[in-house]
N, C-alpha and C positions, 0 to 999 in steps of 0.2 A: 500514877495509881491505876489508870485505865490500862496502861501497858502491862502492869503487873497481873491484872485480872486475866487479860488475854493470854499472857504467858502461862498462868496456872491452868486455864481452860485447855490450852493446847497440850499441856503436859498430861492432864487427865484423859483427854481424848486419845492421845498417843498410847497411854497405858492401857486403855480399853481395847484399842485396835490391834495392839501387838499380839495378845493371846488369841483374838479372833482370827487374825491373819494366820497364826500358827495352826489353828484348828483347820482352816480352809486348806492350808498347805499339806497337812498330814492326812486329810480325809482321802481315802482311796477313791479313784475314779471307777467305782463299781457299784452295781446294785445287788451284789452278792448272789447273783443267779446261780453260781456254781459252788460257792463256799458252804452253803447250808444244806446242800443236797445230801441225803443219806447215801452211804457207799453202795447199798444194794439198789438204789433208784437212779443212779447216774445215767444208765442207758435210757430209761423211760423219761426222766425229767429233762435231760439235756439233748439227747439224740432222738427223742420222741418214738422210741422203739415200741412202746405200748400202742400208740396210735397207728403205726404202720402195721403191727401185728393184727390189730382189730380190723383194719381196712382190708387187709389181704388174706385174712384167715390163716395166718402162719404163726410159727413160734416167734417170740420177740427176737429181732436181730440185735447185733452189737453186744452180745453177751460178754465179749472180751474186755469191756470196760466195767463190768460188775466186780467189785473188789470184795473178796471173801478171804477168811483165814484158810490156809492150805489144808486140804483133807486128803491124806495119802491113802486112806483105807477105801474110800469111795469117792474119788474126785468127780466133779460134775462133768458130764459129757460135753464136748464142744458143740455149740449150736450155731449153725449158719442161718437159721431162721426159716429157710425154705421159701423166702418171699420172692416176689417178682413173677416171672413167667407170664402165663396167659392172663392172669389177673391184672398185672400192671400194663400189659399190652393193650387192654381195652379201657384204661383209665384216661381221663382228660389230661391234656398236656400240663396243666397247672399242678396236678398231683405228681406226675412223673418228674417234673422239674423240681418240686419240693423234695421228693425222696432223693433225687440225684444230689442236690445241694447238701442235704443232711449227710449222705454217704461220703461225699468229698471231705466234709469237715471231720467226720469220724475217722476216716483213713489218715488224714493229716495228723490228728491228735495222737492216734495209736503209734504212728511212725516216730513222732517227736518223743513220745513217752518211752518207747523202746530204747531210743538213742540215749535219753537221759538216764535210764536205769542201768545201762551197760557202760557208762563212762564216768570217769572222775570219782568224786567222793561217794556217789550213789553205788557204784560198782564195789567200792571198798567196803561200804556198809553192808552190802549183800554178802560179801565174802566173810565179813566178821561174824554176823549172826549165823551164817551157814556153817562156819567152822564149829560153832558150839553144838549144832545138831549132829555133825559128823563125829565129833568127839564122843557124844552121847551114844551113837551107834557103835563106836569102837568099844566102849565100856560094856555094851550089851552083847558083844561077841560078833558083830558084823564088821567086815573089812572091805576095803576097796576091791572091786572085781575087774574093772576095766582100766584101760590106759589113761594117761593124762593126769592133770591136776585133780586132787580130791574134789568131788562134787556129788550131788544127789544122783546124777546120771551114772557116774563111774562106780558108785556104790550099788547101783541097780534099783534104787528107790523108784517105784512106779512101774516096774517091769513085770509085775504079776506075782512076785514072791510075797505071799500073804504074811508070813512071819516078819519079814523085813519091813513091809509096809505098816504093819501094826506097831513095830518097834519105832519106826520113823514118826508115827503119829504120837506115840507116848513121849518120845523125845521132843517133838515139836511143842507139845503141851507143857512139859516140865521145864524146858529151857527158855520158854518165851519166844521161840523161833516163829511160831504162828502169828502171834499178835504183832511182832516186829515186822514181819514180812508184809502183813496186811496194812500196817500203819505206814510203812514206807511207800507201798504202791499207791495208797490213797493220797498221801501227801504229794508225791511226784505227779500223779495224774491231775490233781487240782492245781498244781503249779502250771502244768501245760495248759489246762483249761483257762487259767487266768490270763494267759497271753492271747487267748482266742475269744475274749469276752464279747467283743463287739459282734463277732460272727455268731456266738451263742445266742445273743439277744435277737439277732435277725432270724435265727432258726426257730426260736420260741414263737415267733409270730406266724409260723407256718402250721401250727397245730390245727387251726380251723380248716385249712385246706385238706389236711389229712383226715380230719374227723368227718368231713363231708363225704369221704369215701367209705365210711363204715356202713355195713349192710343194715338197713332198717330191720327192726324186729317184726317182720311181716310174714314169717313162715317161709315155705319153699318158693312162694311166688314173689318174695322180696327182690329188691334190686340192689346192685352194688354200683357206686359211682353215679347213681341215677340212670343207669343204662339197663336195658333188658338183659336177663341172664341167658 
């Protein structure tokens, strides 16, 4: 009888442990530092672009990882941030080292992201929704202007033709090109970020180092990095 009770107890415990083990096995090894970041805040939240900009008095760097819907009428100008220079030359080594580590991670992510977008199924997906936009331009009376495979570039989109760029924007909105392009870029970027999560977690700990470089609100006599101006 005693053996029967033990057997039942073992069965019940096993039944309880199996789903628990399954939960543990399926739980991602992540604290979701990148998954929940809004598309327009990836540069600031992950690469600490806002803290660098505040410390160095420059435009926020790393604008190339800000995911937006395409805007053919007035595309955002590329921003290099204008950071570094004499400001960084007078910074403590801890600050310079932090910015260097962040930049290395950013550059590695962008390279991997570009490769992912230009290969395999991702490249095929880009061609697929790109074709719908070009077909819409054909129906609007715009044709391919340059050599090579049909593309936005060979059609002249973005070359300064206002009528063409307006038509491209209308086609982007009506065919779903814009949201599909943005969704793909965000999905693939977060996929690359996921493979770099431990590095992202390390970078997040550098924010206090960067924030110590922010100019205090002390007027023209204030200091940056705790050093005389």
